[in-house]
C-alpha positions as CSV (number, residue, x, y, z in Angstrom):
1,X,69.4,-164.7,56.4
2,X,70.5,-166.7,53.4
3,X,68.7,-168.9,50.9
4,X,67.6,-169.1,47.3
5,X,64.3,-168.3,45.6
6,X,63.6,-172.0,45.7
7,X,63.5,-171.9,49.4
8,X,60.3,-169.8,49.2
9,X,58.7,-172.0,46.6
10,X,59.4,-169.6,43.8
11,X,61.5,-169.7,40.7
12,X,63.9,-166.9,40.0
13,X,62.5,-164.5,37.5
14,X,58.9,-165.7,37.7
15,X,55.9,-163.7,39.1
16,X,53.9,-166.6,40.7
17,X,53.3,-166.9,44.4
18,X,52.6,-164.3,47.1
19,X,56.2,-164.0,48.1
20,X,57.2,-162.5,44.7
21,X,58.9,-159.1,44.9
22,X,57.1,-157.2,42.1
23,X,58.4,-154.1,40.5
24,X,56.8,-150.7,41.2
25,X,55.2,-150.6,37.7
26,X,53.7,-154.0,38.2
27,X,52.2,-153.0,41.6
28,X,50.6,-149.9,40.2
29,X,49.2,-151.9,37.3
30,X,47.7,-154.4,39.6
31,X,46.2,-151.7,41.8
32,X,44.6,-150.0,38.8
33,X,43.0,-153.3,37.8
34,X,41.6,-153.8,41.3
35,X,40.2,-150.3,41.3
36,X,38.6,-150.9,37.9
37,X,37.0,-154.1,39.2
38,X,35.6,-152.3,42.2
39,X,34.3,-149.5,40.0
40,X,32.5,-152.1,37.8
41,X,31.0,-153.8,40.8
42,X,29.8,-150.4,42.1
43,X,28.2,-149.6,38.8
44,X,26.5,-153.0,38.6
45,X,25.2,-152.6,42.2
46,X,26.7,-155.9,43.3
47,X,29.4,-156.4,45.9
48,X,29.8,-152.6,46.5
49,X,31.6,-151.8,49.8
50,X,32.0,-148.1,50.7
51,X,34.9,-148.8,53.0
52,X,36.7,-150.7,50.2
53,X,35.9,-147.8,47.8
54,X,37.3,-145.3,50.2
55,X,40.4,-147.4,50.7
56,X,40.8,-147.6,47.0
57,X,40.4,-143.8,46.6
58,X,42.9,-143.3,49.3
59,X,45.3,-145.6,47.5
60,X,44.8,-143.4,44.3
61,X,44.4,-139.6,45.0
62,X,43.6,-139.0,41.3
63,X,40.2,-140.7,41.5
64,X,39.2,-138.6,44.5
65,X,40.3,-135.4,42.8
66,X,38.3,-136.2,39.7
67,X,35.1,-136.9,41.7
68,X,35.7,-133.6,43.7
69,X,36.0,-131.6,40.5
70,X,32.9,-133.3,39.1
71,X,30.8,-132.4,42.2
72,X,32.1,-128.7,42.1
73,X,31.2,-128.5,38.4
74,X,27.7,-129.6,39.1
75,X,27.3,-127.2,42.1
76,X,28.7,-124.3,40.0
77,X,26.3,-125.2,37.1
78,X,23.3,-125.2,39.4
79,X,24.3,-121.8,41.0
80,X,24.8,-120.3,37.5
81,X,21.5,-121.6,36.3
82,X,19.8,-120.1,39.4
83,X,21.5,-116.7,38.8
84,X,20.5,-116.7,35.1
85,X,16.9,-117.6,36.2
86,X,16.9,-114.8,38.7
87,X,18.3,-112.3,36.1
88,X,15.9,-113.4,33.4
89,X,13.0,-113.1,35.8
90,X,14.2,-109.6,36.9
91,X,14.7,-108.2,33.5
92,X,11.6,-109.9,32.2
93,X,9.5,-108.4,35.0
94,X,11.1,-104.9,34.3
95,X,10.3,-105.3,30.6
96,X,6.7,-106.4,31.3
97,X,6.0,-103.5,33.8
98,X,7.8,-100.9,31.6
99,X,4.4,-99.5,30.4
100,X,2.3,-100.8,33.3
101,X,1.8,-99.9,36.9
102,X,4.6,-101.5,38.9
103,X,4.1,-104.0,41.8
104,X,3.9,-102.2,45.2
105,X,2.2,-99.1,43.9
106,X,-1.0,-98.4,45.8
107,X,-3.9,-96.1,44.8
108,X,-6.4,-95.8,47.6
109,X,-8.7,-98.8,47.6
110,X,-8.2,-99.7,44.0
111,X,-6.0,-102.4,42.6
112,X,-3.8,-101.1,39.8
113,X,-0.7,-103.4,39.6
114,X,0.0,-104.5,36.0
115,X,-2.6,-102.2,34.5
116,X,-2.0,-100.6,31.0
117,X,-2.3,-96.8,30.4
118,X,-5.9,-97.2,29.2
119,X,-6.9,-99.5,32.0
120,X,-5.4,-97.3,34.7
121,X,-7.2,-94.3,33.3
122,X,-10.5,-96.2,33.5
123,X,-9.6,-97.2,37.1
124,X,-8.9,-93.6,38.0
125,X,-12.2,-92.4,36.6
126,X,-14.1,-95.2,38.5
127,X,-12.2,-94.5,41.7
128,X,-13.1,-90.8,41.5
129,X,-16.7,-91.8,41.1
130,X,-16.4,-94.1,44.2
131,X,-14.9,-91.2,46.3
132,X,-17.9,-89.6,48.1
133,X,-18.7,-87.8,51.3
134,X,-22.1,-88.1,53.0
135,X,-22.9,-84.8,54.7
136,X,-25.3,-84.7,57.6
137,X,-26.3,-81.9,59.9
138,X,-27.8,-82.0,63.5
139,X,-31.4,-81.9,62.1
140,X,-30.9,-85.0,60.1
141,X,-30.6,-83.5,56.6
142,X,-28.3,-85.8,54.5
143,X,-26.6,-84.9,51.2
144,X,-24.3,-87.3,49.4
145,X,-21.7,-85.4,47.4
146,X,-19.1,-86.4,44.8
147,X,-15.7,-84.8,44.6
148,X,-16.9,-82.7,41.6
149,X,-19.9,-81.5,43.7
150,X,-17.4,-80.3,46.4
151,X,-15.3,-78.2,44.0
152,X,-12.6,-80.8,43.5
153,X,-11.1,-80.9,40.0
154,X,-9.3,-84.1,39.3
155,X,-6.8,-84.4,36.4
156,X,-7.4,-88.0,35.4
157,X,-4.6,-88.1,32.8
158,X,-2.0,-86.7,35.2
159,X,-3.1,-89.1,38.0
160,X,-2.8,-92.0,35.6
161,X,0.7,-90.8,34.5
162,X,1.8,-90.6,38.2
163,X,0.7,-94.2,38.7
164,X,2.5,-95.4,35.6
165,X,5.7,-93.5,36.5
166,X,5.8,-94.6,40.1
167,X,9.0,-96.5,40.9
168,X,10.1,-96.4,37.2
169,X,13.3,-94.7,38.1
170,X,14.2,-97.3,40.8
171,X,15.7,-100.0,38.7
172,X,16.3,-102.5,41.6
173,X,13.1,-102.0,43.5
174,X,10.9,-101.3,40.5
175,X,9.3,-104.8,40.4
176,X,9.8,-105.5,44.1
177,X,6.2,-105.7,45.6
178,X,7.7,-105.1,49.1
179,X,8.9,-101.6,48.0
180,X,5.8,-99.6,48.5
181,X,4.7,-96.2,47.0
182,X,1.4,-94.6,47.6
183,X,-0.1,-92.4,44.8
184,X,-3.0,-90.0,45.3
185,X,-5.2,-88.0,43.0
186,X,-3.8,-85.1,41.0
187,X,-6.5,-82.6,42.2
188,X,-7.2,-79.1,43.3
189,X,-10.0,-77.8,45.5
190,X,-11.9,-74.6,44.6
191,X,-12.9,-73.2,48.0
192,X,-15.5,-70.9,46.3
193,X,-17.2,-73.8,44.6
194,X,-17.0,-75.9,47.8
195,X,-18.6,-73.1,49.9
196,X,-21.2,-72.5,47.2
197,X,-22.3,-76.2,47.2
198,X,-22.4,-76.4,51.0
199,X,-24.4,-73.3,51.5
200,X,-26.9,-74.1,48.7
201,X,-27.3,-77.6,50.0
202,X,-28.0,-76.8,53.6
203,X,-29.0,-73.1,53.9
204,X,-32.2,-71.5,52.5
205,X,-31.8,-68.9,49.8
206,X,-33.0,-66.0,52.0
207,X,-30.7,-66.9,54.9
208,X,-27.5,-67.9,53.2
209,X,-24.2,-65.9,53.1
210,X,-22.8,-65.5,49.6
211,X,-19.4,-64.2,48.7
212,X,-19.3,-61.7,45.8
213,X,-18.1,-63.4,42.6
214,X,-17.6,-63.0,38.9
215,X,-19.4,-64.5,35.9
216,X,-18.9,-64.3,32.2
217,X,-21.6,-62.4,30.2
218,X,-21.7,-63.7,26.5
219,X,-23.7,-60.7,25.5
220,X,-20.9,-58.2,26.4
221,X,-18.1,-60.8,26.0
222,X,-16.8,-59.8,29.4
223,X,-16.7,-60.8,33.0
224,X,-18.9,-58.9,35.5
225,X,-18.9,-58.7,39.3
226,X,-21.8,-60.2,41.2
227,X,-22.4,-58.8,44.7
228,X,-22.8,-61.2,47.6
229,X,-24.3,-60.8,51.1
230,X,-23.8,-61.8,54.7
231,X,-25.8,-64.5,56.5
232,X,-25.7,-68.1,57.5
233,X,-22.9,-70.3,56.3
234,X,-21.6,-73.8,56.7
235,X,-18.4,-74.5,58.6
236,X,-16.3,-76.0,55.8
237,X,-13.2,-77.2,57.7
238,X,-14.5,-80.7,58.7
239,X,-15.5,-81.3,55.1
240,X,-12.2,-80.0,53.8
241,X,-10.3,-82.4,56.0
242,X,-12.3,-85.3,54.5
243,X,-11.7,-84.0,51.0
244,X,-7.9,-84.0,51.6
245,X,-8.1,-87.5,52.9
246,X,-10.0,-88.7,49.8
247,X,-7.4,-87.0,47.5
248,X,-4.6,-88.8,49.2
249,X,-6.5,-92.1,49.6
250,X,-9.3,-92.2,47.0
251,X,-12.1,-94.7,46.4
252,X,-13.7,-94.4,49.9
253,X,-17.2,-93.4,51.0
254,X,-16.6,-91.0,53.9
255,X,-18.9,-88.9,56.0
256,X,-18.7,-85.5,57.7
257,X,-20.9,-83.5,60.1
258,X,-22.2,-80.2,59.0
259,X,-22.4,-77.2,61.4
260,X,-23.4,-73.6,60.8
261,X,-22.2,-70.1,61.6
262,X,-23.3,-66.5,61.0
263,X,-20.8,-64.5,58.8
264,X,-20.6,-61.1,57.1
265,X,-20.3,-61.0,53.3
266,X,-17.3,-63.4,52.7
267,X,-15.9,-61.5,49.8
268,X,-16.7,-57.8,49.1
269,X,-17.9,-56.7,45.8
270,X,-14.9,-54.4,45.1
271,X,-12.7,-57.5,45.4
272,X,-14.9,-59.2,42.9
273,X,-14.7,-56.2,40.5
274,X,-10.9,-56.4,40.7
275,X,-11.0,-60.0,39.7
276,X,-13.4,-59.3,36.8
277,X,-11.1,-56.5,35.5
278,X,-8.1,-58.9,35.7
279,X,-10.1,-61.6,33.9
280,X,-11.2,-59.2,31.1
281,X,-7.6,-58.2,30.7
282,X,-6.7,-61.8,30.0
283,X,-9.5,-61.9,27.3
284,X,-7.8,-59.3,25.2
285,X,-4.5,-61.2,25.1
286,X,-3.4,-62.1,21.5
287,X,-3.0,-65.9,21.3
288,X,-2.5,-67.8,18.0
289,X,-1.8,-71.4,17.4
290,X,-0.4,-72.4,14.0
291,X,0.6,-75.7,12.3
292,X,3.7,-74.2,10.7
293,X,2.1,-74.5,7.3
294,X,-1.0,-72.9,6.1
295,X,-3.4,-72.9,9.0
296,X,-3.7,-71.1,12.3
297,X,-6.2,-70.5,15.1
298,X,-6.9,-67.2,16.9
299,X,-8.3,-68.3,20.2
300,X,-11.6,-66.3,20.7
301,X,-12.6,-64.6,23.9
302,X,-15.4,-67.0,24.6
303,X,-13.1,-70.0,24.4
304,X,-10.6,-68.4,26.8
305,X,-13.4,-67.3,29.1
306,X,-14.5,-70.9,29.5
307,X,-11.0,-71.8,30.9
308,X,-11.0,-69.0,33.5
309,X,-11.7,-70.3,37.0
310,X,-12.1,-67.7,39.8
311,X,-10.7,-69.0,43.1
312,X,-11.8,-67.4,46.3
313,X,-9.9,-67.2,49.6
314,X,-12.7,-66.8,52.1
315,X,-10.4,-66.1,55.0
316,X,-8.6,-63.3,53.1
317,X,-11.8,-62.1,51.3
318,X,-10.2,-62.1,47.9
319,X,-10.7,-63.7,44.5
320,X,-7.8,-64.8,42.2
321,X,-7.8,-65.8,38.6
322,X,-6.8,-69.3,37.7
323,X,-7.2,-71.6,34.7
324,X,-8.8,-75.0,34.2
325,X,-5.8,-77.0,33.1
326,X,-7.8,-80.1,32.2
327,X,-10.2,-78.1,30.0
328,X,-7.2,-76.7,28.1
329,X,-5.7,-80.2,27.7
330,X,-9.1,-81.5,26.4
331,X,-9.3,-78.5,24.0
332,X,-5.8,-79.1,22.7
333,X,-6.3,-82.8,22.3
334,X,-9.6,-82.5,20.3
335,X,-10.0,-79.1,18.7
336,X,-6.4,-78.3,17.6
337,X,-6.1,-81.4,15.4
338,X,-9.6,-80.8,14.0
339,X,-8.7,-77.2,13.1
340,X,-5.0,-77.5,12.1
341,X,-4.7,-81.0,10.5
342,X,-4.8,-80.8,6.7
343,X,-4.9,-83.5,4.0
344,X,-2.2,-83.4,1.4
345,X,-3.3,-82.0,-1.9
346,X,-1.3,-82.7,-5.1
347,X,-0.4,-79.6,-7.1
348,X,-1.6,-79.7,-10.7
349,X,0.4,-77.7,-13.3
350,X,-0.6,-77.3,-16.9
351,X,2.5,-77.3,-19.2
352,X,3.2,-76.7,-22.8
353,X,5.1,-79.0,-25.3
354,X,8.4,-77.9,-23.8
355,X,7.4,-78.6,-20.2
356,X,7.1,-74.9,-19.3
357,X,4.4,-74.4,-16.7
358,X,1.6,-72.3,-18.1
359,X,-0.7,-72.4,-15.1
360,X,-1.2,-74.0,-11.7
361,X,-4.8,-75.2,-11.8
362,X,-4.6,-76.7,-8.3
363,X,-2.2,-75.3,-5.7
364,X,-0.4,-78.0,-3.7
365,X,-1.0,-78.3,0.0
366,X,1.3,-80.1,2.4
367,X,-0.3,-82.8,4.6
368,X,-0.1,-81.8,8.3
369,X,-0.8,-84.1,11.3
370,X,-0.6,-82.3,14.6
371,X,1.0,-84.3,17.5
372,X,2.1,-83.7,21.1
373,X,-1.0,-81.6,21.9
374,X,-0.1,-81.7,25.6
375,X,2.9,-79.5,24.8
376,X,0.6,-77.0,23.1
377,X,-1.7,-77.1,26.1
378,X,1.2,-76.3,28.4
379,X,2.3,-73.4,26.2
380,X,-1.3,-72.0,26.1
381,X,-1.5,-72.2,29.9
382,X,1.9,-70.6,30.4
383,X,1.0,-67.7,28.1
384,X,-2.4,-67.2,29.9
385,X,-0.9,-67.4,33.4
386,X,1.9,-65.0,32.5
387,X,-0.5,-62.6,30.7
388,X,1.7,-62.6,27.7
389,X,0.8,-62.7,24.0
390,X,2.0,-65.8,22.1
391,X,2.3,-67.3,18.6
392,X,2.4,-71.0,19.3
393,X,3.6,-73.5,16.7
394,X,2.1,-76.9,17.1
395,X,4.5,-79.9,16.6
396,X,3.3,-81.8,13.5
397,X,4.3,-84.4,11.0
398,X,4.4,-82.9,7.5
399,X,3.9,-84.7,4.3
400,X,5.2,-82.5,1.4
401,X,2.8,-82.3,-1.5
402,X,3.7,-83.8,-4.9
403,X,3.4,-82.1,-8.2
404,X,1.5,-83.5,-11.2
405,X,1.8,-82.1,-14.7
406,X,-0.6,-82.3,-17.5
407,X,-0.1,-81.1,-21.0
408,X,-2.4,-78.5,-22.3
409,X,-4.0,-79.7,-25.6
410,X,-6.1,-76.5,-26.0
411,X,-4.9,-72.9,-25.5
412,X,-6.5,-69.6,-26.3
413,X,-4.4,-66.4,-26.7
414,X,-6.4,-63.2,-26.3
415,X,-4.3,-60.3,-27.7
416,X,-5.7,-57.0,-26.5
417,X,-3.4,-55.1,-28.9
418,X,-5.0,-56.4,-32.0
419,X,-8.3,-57.5,-30.5
420,X,-8.1,-61.2,-31.5
421,X,-8.6,-64.6,-29.8
422,X,-6.4,-67.3,-31.4
423,X,-7.1,-71.0,-30.5
424,X,-4.2,-73.5,-30.4
425,X,-4.5,-77.3,-30.3
426,X,-1.2,-79.1,-29.4
427,X,0.7,-75.9,-30.3
428,X,-1.0,-75.5,-33.8
429,X,-3.2,-72.6,-34.7
430,X,-6.8,-73.9,-35.2
431,X,-8.9,-70.7,-35.3
432,X,-8.6,-67.0,-34.9
433,X,-11.6,-64.8,-34.0
434,X,-12.2,-61.0,-33.8
435,X,-13.1,-59.9,-30.3
436,X,-13.8,-56.8,-28.3
437,X,-12.2,-56.8,-24.8
438,X,-12.9,-54.7,-21.7
439,X,-13.1,-50.9,-21.8
440,X,-10.7,-48.6,-19.9
441,X,-10.4,-48.3,-16.1
442,X,-11.7,-51.0,-13.7
443,X,-13.5,-52.8,-16.6
444,X,-10.3,-53.6,-18.6
445,X,-9.7,-57.3,-19.2
446,X,-7.1,-58.6,-16.8
447,X,-3.7,-59.6,-18.3
448,X,-2.4,-63.0,-17.2
449,X,-2.7,-66.7,-17.6
450,X,-5.9,-68.4,-16.6
451,X,-8.0,-71.5,-17.4
452,X,-11.6,-72.1,-18.4
453,X,-13.3,-73.4,-15.2
454,X,-17.1,-73.0,-15.8
455,X,-19.5,-73.0,-18.8
456,X,-23.1,-72.1,-19.5
457,X,-25.0,-72.6,-22.7
458,X,-27.2,-69.6,-21.7
459,X,-27.2,-67.3,-18.7
460,X,-28.7,-64.1,-17.4
461,X,-25.8,-61.7,-16.5
462,X,-26.1,-59.1,-13.7
463,X,-23.7,-56.5,-12.4
464,X,-23.0,-52.9,-11.5
465,X,-22.1,-50.0,-13.8
466,X,-19.5,-47.5,-12.9
467,X,-22.2,-45.1,-11.6
468,X,-23.4,-47.8,-9.2
469,X,-26.6,-48.6,-11.2
470,X,-27.4,-52.3,-11.8
471,X,-27.6,-53.9,-15.2
472,X,-29.2,-57.2,-16.3
473,X,-28.6,-58.8,-19.7
474,X,-30.9,-61.8,-20.1
475,X,-30.2,-64.9,-22.2
476,X,-26.5,-64.5,-22.8
477,X,-25.3,-67.5,-24.9
478,X,-22.2,-69.7,-25.0
479,X,-20.5,-68.5,-21.8
480,X,-17.1,-69.8,-20.9
481,X,-15.7,-68.3,-17.6
482,X,-11.9,-68.2,-17.2
483,X,-11.1,-65.5,-14.7
484,X,-13.6,-64.8,-12.0
485,X,-16.4,-63.0,-13.7
486,X,-14.5,-62.6,-17.0
487,X,-15.6,-65.0,-19.8
488,X,-16.0,-65.5,-23.5
489,X,-19.6,-65.0,-24.6
490,X,-21.9,-63.9,-27.3
491,X,-22.4,-60.1,-27.4
492,X,-25.2,-59.7,-29.9
493,X,-25.6,-56.0,-28.6
494,X,-22.0,-55.1,-29.6
495,X,-21.4,-56.1,-33.3
496,X,-19.7,-52.8,-34.1
497,X,-17.2,-53.1,-31.2
498,X,-16.3,-56.6,-32.3
499,X,-16.1,-55.7,-36.0
500,X,-13.8,-52.6,-35.4
501,X,-11.9,-53.9,-32.4
502,X,-12.5,-50.8,-30.4
503,X,-12.6,-51.6,-26.6
504,X,-11.9,-48.0,-25.6
505,X,-15.2,-46.7,-26.9
506,X,-17.3,-49.9,-27.3
507,X,-15.6,-52.3,-24.8
508,X,-17.2,-54.7,-22.3
509,X,-17.1,-54.9,-18.5
510,X,-14.1,-57.1,-18.8
511,X,-15.4,-60.1,-20.8
512,X,-14.4,-61.1,-24.3
513,X,-17.3,-60.1,-26.6
514,X,-17.6,-62.4,-29.6
515,X,-20.0,-63.2,-32.5
516,X,-22.4,-66.0,-31.6
517,X,-20.9,-68.6,-33.9
518,X,-17.4,-67.9,-32.6
519,X,-18.3,-68.1,-28.9
520,X,-20.2,-71.3,-29.6
521,X,-17.2,-72.8,-31.3
522,X,-15.1,-72.1,-28.2
523,X,-17.9,-73.5,-26.0
524,X,-18.1,-76.7,-28.0
525,X,-14.3,-77.3,-28.6
526,X,-12.4,-75.9,-25.6
527,X,-13.1,-77.9,-22.5
528,X,-12.8,-76.8,-18.9
529,X,-9.1,-76.6,-18.1
530,X,-8.3,-74.9,-21.4
531,X,-5.5,-72.3,-20.9
532,X,-6.4,-68.7,-21.6
533,X,-3.5,-66.3,-22.0
534,X,-4.4,-62.6,-22.1
535,X,-1.6,-60.5,-23.5
536,X,-1.0,-57.0,-25.0
537,X,-2.3,-53.6,-24.2
538,X,-5.7,-52.0,-24.8
539,X,-5.7,-49.8,-28.0
540,X,-6.8,-46.2,-27.8
541,X,-9.1,-46.7,-30.8
542,X,-10.3,-49.2,-33.4
543,X,-7.7,-51.7,-34.8
544,X,-9.8,-52.8,-37.8
């Protein structure tokens, strides 16, 4: 076919008319313009044609790929957000229930999920109170009994700890309420106490069978055997079954039928005596608890006796010795801090001008605060159960005492060698007095450094002579005590001893004898806290 561009109504080189043969770049440019127009129409909501859009997308794969990526990004973002939400909820729930009872933990009829340690302890106490058994015999006698009445000892703290610790080790199912865990009471049953309650509740005193038992006698500080007898008893098995059910599922009000049987003495007296001997052996055990500092406790026999709990095996006819764990825990929690805690006391040292310590007027005491008393209780129980002596050190926080120094303005030096008392103020000699110190033997004035701690303007002095006879010196004036019963004071009855300085023949009972005006001067000028240094040796005769 031949012809020119004019034959088709087009001029060569021009782009007008549908019959123009455009270049590939020109075609793409036109397509992009058309797609942009469609897109604008779609955004404006006018003239939108899905088929046309699909056709346009098919004509340009890059548009479809872009939209696909956008949709995938949105989906992935939503999934990640959900995962983060789940993880945040999971870890948040684990954190919240870290110190609370986890979901899915059941405790009889009580609701404990989410309870704090104190709340769950209160719940345990109330649940124990709600756990009762109504006992009824064939004659219609009815007795409502608590767990304590029936010889059940519940450890409230341990039960609460079991509830708080339930599922804690299971990281994944810890907060899953569908993962269930039942927790019962931490309790023990004393068959002797149970039998005693049943018999006393339903059998007359003259008819009842009683096992031989032991009891603590405070007068002799020992356990003694008490003989039992044969007679009528209560069949305890049905009651025991209900007790076991209450321990596993507390908080219920249950009932049990009571029946009777004739039995010989359930436990012979010789078995009780064996138990009493074993208990008394435990009372002699040396057991000391210290705070690692200055205080300790020797547990007395009466205290240990209160922890001993005889447990009878009525089938075997024997009595064994056990201990009341909860009573020991309570003692450790209350009494050990009361007796072993100590407040910090600052040490006070008196120093001279050079800073040399002359005397410690107040000895420093470290502050001690006992902690972890449950550990101490466990150590006490272990020592008692193993029948072994023990020196237990309680764990404690210690605050070391500080040291305060104060300069001594006043100081008195008593020289036994020359029988003088010299007073210094800030290191300078102020006065020197003749004195007569204690005679030989037990009455000699003590050598050492002391401090005036008590003063009397006038006092009656009493004491014992070497031969055991009593003496009384009324109206002694200007007394300044510095070492126990040793003091400076007026000795109007001993002017010759003071004048000659002859303690061997005219000495005192340890005090520093002085003329009245001299002892008054010390009383007036030397306050409490004045350092007293007694030096030298007692002369064999007069020094003046």
